[in-house]
C-alpha positions in Angstrom: 53.1 30.8 61.4 56.5 29.4 60.3 55.7 26.0 61.7 52.4 26.0 59.8 54.3 26.8 56.6 56.6 23.9 57.2 53.7 21.7 58.0 52.1 22.8 54.7 55.3 21.9 52.8 55.2 18.4 54.4 51.6 18.0 53.3 52.6 18.9 49.8 55.5 16.5 49.7 53.4 13.7 51.1 50.6 14.3 48.6 53.1 14.4 45.8 54.6 11.0 46.9 51.1 9.5 47.0 50.3 10.8 43.5 53.4 9.0 42.3 55.5 12.2 42.0 58.8 10.6 41.2 59.1 12.8 38.1 58.6 16.6 38.0 55.2 18.0 37.0 56.6 19.2 33.7 59.1 17.1 31.7 60.8 17.9 28.4 61.6 14.8 26.3 64.7 14.4 24.2 62.5 14.9 21.0 61.3 18.3 22.3 57.9 17.2 23.4 56.7 18.4 26.8 54.5 16.4 29.2 52.7 18.0 32.1 50.7 15.9 34.5 50.6 12.9 36.7 53.2 10.1 36.9 53.4 6.6 38.3 57.1 6.1 38.9 58.7 7.2 35.6 55.6 6.6 33.5 53.0 9.0 32.4 50.0 7.8 34.3 46.7 9.4 35.2 45.7 12.8 33.8 48.2 14.8 31.7 48.9 16.8 28.6 51.6 16.2 26.0 52.7 18.8 23.5 54.4 17.2 20.6 57.3 18.9 18.8 54.9 19.4 15.8 52.6 21.5 18.0 49.9 18.9 18.3 48.5 18.4 21.8 47.0 15.4 23.6 45.1 16.1 26.9 43.5 13.2 28.7 44.1 9.9 30.4 47.4 8.0 30.4 48.3 4.5 31.5 52.0 3.4 31.6 53.2 6.0 29.1 50.3 5.3 26.6 47.2 7.3 25.8 44.5 5.1 27.3 41.0 6.1 28.4 39.4 9.3 27.3 41.0 12.4 25.8 41.3 15.0 23.1 44.0 15.3 20.4 44.4 18.7 18.7 46.3 18.5 15.5 48.9 21.3 14.8 47.6 21.5 11.2 44.0 21.9 12.4 41.3 19.6 13.5 40.9 17.3 16.5 39.8 13.9 17.8 37.7 13.6 20.9 36.9 10.3 22.3 38.2 6.9 23.6 41.8 5.8 23.3 43.3 2.3 23.5 46.9 1.4 23.2 47.8 5.0 22.1 45.3 5.1 19.2 41.8 6.5 18.8 39.7 3.4 19.5 36.1 3.4 20.6 33.4 6.0 20.4 34.6 9.4 19.2 34.4 12.2 16.8 37.1 13.4 14.4 36.8 17.1 13.4 38.8 17.9 10.2 40.5 21.2 9.4 37.8 21.8 6.8 35.1 21.6 9.5 33.8 18.3 8.3 33.2 15.6 11.0 33.3 11.9 11.3 31.7 10.3 14.4 31.2 6.7 15.4 33.3 3.7 16.4 37.1 4.1 15.7 39.6 1.2 15.6 43.3 2.0 15.6 42.6 5.6 14.5 40.3 4.7 11.6 36.5 5.1 11.5 35.2 1.6 11.6 31.4 2.3 11.7 29.7 5.7 11.4 27.1 6.5 14.1 24.9 9.5 14.7 26.6 12.3 16.7 24.1 11.9 19.6 25.2 8.3 20.1 28.8 9.4 20.6 27.8 12.4 22.8 28.5 10.7 26.2 32.0 9.6 25.0 32.7 13.1 23.8 31.6 14.7 27.1 33.8 12.3 29.0 36.7 13.1 26.8 36.2 16.8 27.4 36.1 16.2 31.2 39.3 14.1 30.9 41.0 16.9 29.0 39.9 19.5 31.5 41.2 17.3 34.4 44.5 16.9 32.6 44.8 20.7 32.3 44.0 21.2 36.0 46.5 18.5 37.0 49.2 20.0 34.7 48.7 23.5 36.2 48.8 22.2 39.8 51.9 20.0 39.2 53.8 22.9 37.5 53.6 25.3 40.4 56.8 26.0 42.2 57.2 24.8 45.8 56.7 28.4 47.0 53.4 28.7 45.0 52.3 25.4 46.5 53.2 26.5 50.1 51.3 29.7 49.5 48.3 27.8 48.1 48.3 25.5 51.1 48.7 28.4 53.5 45.8 30.2 52.0 43.7 27.1 52.8 45.0 27.3 56.4 44.4 31.0 56.7 41.0 30.8 58.4 42.5 28.5 61.1 45.5 30.8 61.5 43.3 33.9 61.9 41.1 32.1 64.6 44.3 31.3 66.5 45.7 34.8 66.2 42.4 36.5 67.2 42.4 34.6 70.5 46.1 35.5 71.1 45.9 39.2 70.0 45.5 40.6 73.6 48.6 38.6 74.7 50.6 39.8 71.7 49.7 43.5 72.2 50.5 43.2 75.9 53.9 41.6 75.1 54.7 44.3 72.6 53.7 47.1 74.9 55.8 45.9 77.8 58.9 48.0 78.7 61.4 45.1 78.0 60.1 44.5 74.5 60.2 48.2 73.7 63.9 48.4 74.7 64.7 45.3 72.6 62.9 46.8 69.5 64.7 50.1 70.0 68.2 48.4 70.3 67.4 46.4 67.1 66.3 49.4 65.1 69.0 51.8 66.3 71.7 50.6 63.9 69.2 51.1 61.0 68.8 54.9 61.6 
């Protein structure tokens, strides 16, 4: 079982290297902002969530430290933007929900609504943004587990295999435990404890 646990640890380390795990899953920046998610070397890259010092939160896709792709931004003061991002700004199809509850949907350029469109036209972009935010949250949760939680998670996945191996070995294990020599060793080991 110990060798399986060590093998599980090796799998986790290899998987982390392949995911570009040069940085920890959760990183606190000097300004107080916290990023949780995937890395490529020392850059935010892939799915991740960034909590700004103000309390605003971006969850979605990153490319080389820049919000790029699809994601959601929840403003600390209320409201949100869901949609496409380019070069760190809301650009492309999206919807801006204001604190008042009013909405603006359409094509955004550098964070400003360029052309208003019906909500159903923007629907696919919004759905993709929600999926990106969900993936970012899942990645952040997985990357922030301690090594022990990761080993346990991997072992739980291996549990059916371990049980199959142990079931076939149970008669041998019981026979070994019942032998006279094993009983003496157990008694000698437990004697100082009483």
